[in-house]
N, C-alpha and C positions, 0 to 999 in steps of 0.2 A: 504494500500500500504506500502510495506517495505521501510525503509529508504535507500537511495542510499549510496553505499560505493565505494571506489576506487578500490577494487579488481577486477581483470579481469580473467575470466575463459574461457579456450579453450575447446570446446566440439566437439568430433568426433564420428559420427555414420553414417553408410551408409543407414540406414532405416529412411526415411523422418519422419515418425510418431514418432519414438523414439527420433530423433534429435530435433524435435519440442517440444516434451514433456520435455526433459532434459533442453533445452534452456528456456522454460517457467518456469520451477521449479526454475532455478537459477536466472533468471531475476526477478521473483516475490520475491526472497529472497534479492534482491537489488544489485546483481552482474552485472557487464558489461560482456557480453557473446559474444564470436566469435564462431559460429557454422559452421562446415565444414563436408563434406560427404566423404572425402577420405584422406588417410594418407599423401599423397604428399602435398595436400593443408594445412593440419594441420601443417606440418613441416614449410611450407612457412609462415603461420600465426604466428607460434611461433617465427620465426626469425624476422618477420617484426613488430610485435606488442606485444612483450614480456608479455605473460599471467603470472599470479601468480600461477596458478594451471591448470591441465588438467584433463578432464573426457573423457576417451577413450573406445571405443569398440575394440575388438580384431580382428575380421574378417571384414576388410574393404578393398576397392580397393587401389591401389598404395602401399605405405608402409603399412604393416599391423600393428596392435596395438602392437605386441611384438617388432617389429623393432623400432617403434616410441618411445615406452617407453624407450628402451635402448638408443636411440639417445638423447632423452630429458635428460636422467640422466647422460650420459657421457659428454655432452657438458656443461662446467662450465657456459657459458653465458646463456644457456637455462634451466639449472637445475631448476626444480620445483617439487612440490608434484604431483603425478599422481594417480588418482583413475581409475581403470578398472571397467567398467560396462558391463557385458557380459552374454549372454545366455548359453555360454559354461561352463558347471558346472563340468566337469571332474577335478579330483584333479590334473592331469598332467597339465591342462591348468592354474589352479591357481598357481601351482608351477612355471611354465614357466613365467607367468606374474610377479610373485614376484622376480624370478631370474633376469629378465630383469630390475627390479628396481621399479615396482609398489609399492606404499605405501599402497594400499588397493584394495581389489577385492570385488565388490558388484554384486549380481546376478540380472538378469532381470526377471520379471519386477522390476524396482527399487522402493524402498520404499522412497517416497519423503522426509519425515521427517529425515530419516537416512542420505540420501544424503546431505541435507542441513547441518545437524549437523556435518557430517564428513568433509565436505568442510570447515566449520568454524574451526573445530579442527585442521585440517592440515595447514590452513593458519595461525592460531594463533601459532602453533608450529614452523612454518617457521620464524615468526617474532622474536621468542625468541632465535633462533640460530644465 
């Protein structure tokens, strides 16, 4: 069992299996996780329980991932690193996610070791700034 740490991760995906997988990966790495299935709930969760980092899919009900990334990055009180995990592999989607403010774009199916390593890297980088 991984040691518990204080970092809180918001996970958004409308596919229950993927949401559960991402939640499990991050919990087993010791993170506190809030998992939600639509963008509107993700924004509400970000506002009510300030996560340290978000892992988001792009195509979800409510606010889509592009809108949510932009909102999380524009609002100084919500600003956090954002990892987009998506099955949309077109270069235009990657560029749009990065333009919205995503820090990283990972393809589905997600590589668990890379996800955990990138979360740790982005959290550490945020603590240094």
